[in-house]
C-alpha positions in Angstrom: 141.6 97.5 -4.0 141.5 93.7 -4.2 144.3 91.3 -4.7 144.7 89.9 -8.3 142.5 87.0 -9.3 139.5 87.0 -7.1 136.9 84.3 -6.4 134.9 82.6 -7.9 137.8 80.7 -9.3 137.9 79.0 -12.8 140.5 76.3 -13.3 142.7 78.9 -15.2 142.5 81.4 -12.4 143.2 78.8 -9.7 146.4 77.6 -11.6 147.6 81.3 -11.9 146.9 81.8 -8.2 149.1 78.7 -7.3 151.9 80.0 -9.5 151.8 83.4 -8.0 152.0 81.8 -4.6 154.9 79.7 -5.6 156.7 82.7 -7.1 156.2 84.7 -3.9 157.5 82.0 -1.6 160.5 81.5 -3.8 161.4 85.1 -3.4 162.1 84.2 0.3 160.8 87.8 1.1 158.5 87.5 4.2 157.0 91.0 3.7 156.1 90.3 0.0 154.6 86.9 0.9 152.5 88.3 3.7 150.7 90.7 1.5 148.9 87.7 -0.3 147.1 87.1 3.0 144.3 89.0 4.6 145.3 91.2 7.8 143.6 88.6 10.0 144.6 85.5 8.1 144.6 82.2 10.1 147.3 79.6 9.5 148.0 76.2 10.7 151.6 75.2 9.5 152.6 71.8 10.8 152.0 72.3 14.6 152.1 76.1 14.7 149.0 78.2 14.7 149.4 81.8 13.4 147.0 84.8 13.3 147.6 87.8 11.2 150.3 89.3 8.9 152.8 90.1 11.6 152.9 86.5 12.8 153.2 85.4 9.2 156.2 87.6 8.7 157.9 86.5 11.9 157.3 82.8 11.0 158.6 83.2 7.5 161.7 85.1 8.7 162.5 82.2 11.1 161.8 79.7 8.4 164.1 81.1 5.8 166.9 81.8 8.3 167.1 78.1 8.9 165.9 76.6 5.6 168.8 77.8 3.3 168.8 77.7 -0.5 165.0 77.2 -0.3 163.4 76.2 -3.7 159.7 75.4 -4.0 157.3 73.8 -6.5 153.6 73.9 -6.0 150.9 72.2 -8.1 147.1 72.6 -8.0 145.3 69.6 -6.6 141.7 70.9 -6.6 139.6 74.0 -6.5 136.2 75.4 -5.7 134.4 78.7 -5.7 136.9 80.4 -3.1 139.2 77.5 -2.2 142.2 75.9 -3.7 144.0 72.8 -2.6 147.7 72.3 -3.6 150.4 69.8 -3.1 154.1 70.9 -3.0 157.7 69.9 -2.5 160.6 72.1 -1.6 164.3 71.5 -1.1 166.6 73.3 1.4 169.5 72.5 3.5 170.3 73.5 7.2 173.4 75.2 8.6 175.2 71.9 8.9 174.8 71.3 5.1 172.1 68.6 5.4 169.7 68.6 2.5 166.0 68.0 2.9 162.9 67.7 0.7 159.7 68.6 2.3 156.5 67.3 0.9 153.0 68.6 1.7 149.5 69.7 1.1 147.8 73.0 1.7 144.2 74.0 1.8 143.5 77.7 1.0 140.4 79.8 1.6 140.1 83.3 0.0 138.2 86.4 0.9 136.2 88.3 -1.8 139.3 90.5 -2.4 141.4 87.5 -3.4 143.6 87.5 -0.3 144.1 84.1 1.6 142.2 84.2 4.8 142.9 80.5 5.8 145.9 78.4 5.2 146.2 74.8 6.5 149.5 73.1 5.7 150.5 69.5 6.4 154.3 68.9 5.8 156.7 66.1 6.1 160.6 66.4 5.9 162.8 63.8 4.4 166.6 64.0 4.7 168.2 63.6 1.3 171.8 63.5 0.1 173.0 66.4 -2.1 173.1 64.1 -5.1 169.3 63.3 -4.6 168.4 66.9 -5.1 166.1 67.7 -8.1 165.8 71.6 -8.0 168.7 73.4 -9.4 167.5 76.7 -10.8 169.1 80.0 -9.5 167.4 81.1 -6.3 164.3 83.0 -6.9 161.4 82.2 -9.4 161.3 78.8 -11.0 161.8 79.1 -14.7 158.7 78.5 -16.8 160.5 75.6 -18.6 161.6 73.8 -15.4 159.6 70.6 -14.7 156.9 70.5 -12.1 156.0 68.1 -9.4 154.3 65.5 -11.6 157.5 65.3 -13.8 159.5 64.2 -10.8 156.8 61.8 -9.5 156.3 63.9 -6.4 
């Protein structure tokens, strides 16, 4: 059985795919997130290179152990037959209480079953004060009526 929303992508399907990815990452559940990727998925995340779901789960477990109160917004940038490019921004704080906003771009490539087989992420972190935060929804899925990246000028 394939993953929902398989290529070739229309604009509507690509937008849905981006929102499903955002929702999964906002769950902060590494096992759930990993299921969107092919078993042999290849990642470049900043300077880390990962291969396969087990490494993805390990990476995300480490990530969310240190990036506390994580909230993410993704927005489609472009799409093709089996590829989607997104931009995103997320906010989190570390164990010392310092808040950050991370900005980035991802390039995704999907297999015929709709699972992501390649993910290339470029990300930059910016230390922010607590009063500079923009994302205040309860942890978990971003509400449908919450503004997106373009609203904030990100």
